[in-house]
Steps between C-alpha positions, in 0.01 A plus 500: 500500500313359798331153494154660500592725207639201306184297557286792384706534186479126429120507521489790253708293255282191539764303692422279802641620828700238687543661838395346836155667500425367150601147603266511799213616280567225245513234767173626650325490163631148437385381841151641450476331160599161646250547784219582256577190291511281811168635626340440162625140509362444848162644400485278191589190701235585761236537229600165350467328836163663567366367170602142575307224677410536867812427705318302771162412641486807724488723189166355390277641774496848651400586853175640359425170326548296815316739731203541265443124471598389851358788699807542723816709512811368324791505744778350287569289193766234552676378185681169452624282215740559212398748230820456298444151357384434143177364647475696822285411801437771758255529787353793690323496834281807545459536876168664571356630825300307615743217427245236386426721197859471373568392142757263349594546134743283300621593151680268260602676179704406194779713358571535132535195282301194405681276748393715796139516382496123445633439851236734643223299332651174625503630858136605470407158366680322785315716755150504355491191278704249703311203360665573165849512652528196724850381569646854508556507876849656474367792296209547740742507793699777329179692432410472868846631601436806281181577691256358243254321725273228365129537582402294804127506425275418205522746211207696357547672159447877497388661175611841376846514662817465293538202268370267770442526871419265788374562851615270781308527827675395818410509869493868594627634167487475122763526226446611142740386225500702176697441179598804289698499170847517663425455870273338754373615837384352826293729726398377847273660762314393810372661817143615571227382267444178314614332180273718285647819653856375454426404141382854422807646671761287321335563164501877555866492606591276207336740253702789639822297481429380145440858386848593616657207322379664179618855581796670661534379859444750784745553781453245778327633816725720710501241778650228279801319642691189411417183690760332711 
């Protein structure tokens, strides 16, 4: 009896053929099963990451957001900072053409846990309510090293943004600080116009960024790159 005849007879009897061709088929089926499971795992992990908090400041504004408010073309978004810490501080510089219409956005966000949220609130208080935290120079120095810049101009409260918000007007630019439940932002603009124009621009950009803190973050602009 030939090998082919024996295999045919085994299939008729319900036996499993064990020849070389059968082994190859079994290995192929096993490999495809493993690949399908792996792909399902990757897809699940990607969905979990997409549903999490924005990874960095560049994820909070799209090119359309920046161009609509600033009236120029976004050329690149340069990211810096550390997004992996429990209370992470990241910055994004949106370089716009013409350059004076560029935007700076800083995001400080808390991870899970009460300790991280408490530290976030303490950082906000040191930045925006320094009179209540005198004698904490070491902590303020660490905040500055993380990119959390203290206002260098008088603060004006802004109603209707986050839990509280303050506008700081400087020479040639303004910065808007906004506190959200588990994060705070600093948005800075300058360029053509005056303080009233800049105030409208930072508030519009802040509203767009706050909306994305409450939803799934978009992909950063295609021109995003890490800062050096």
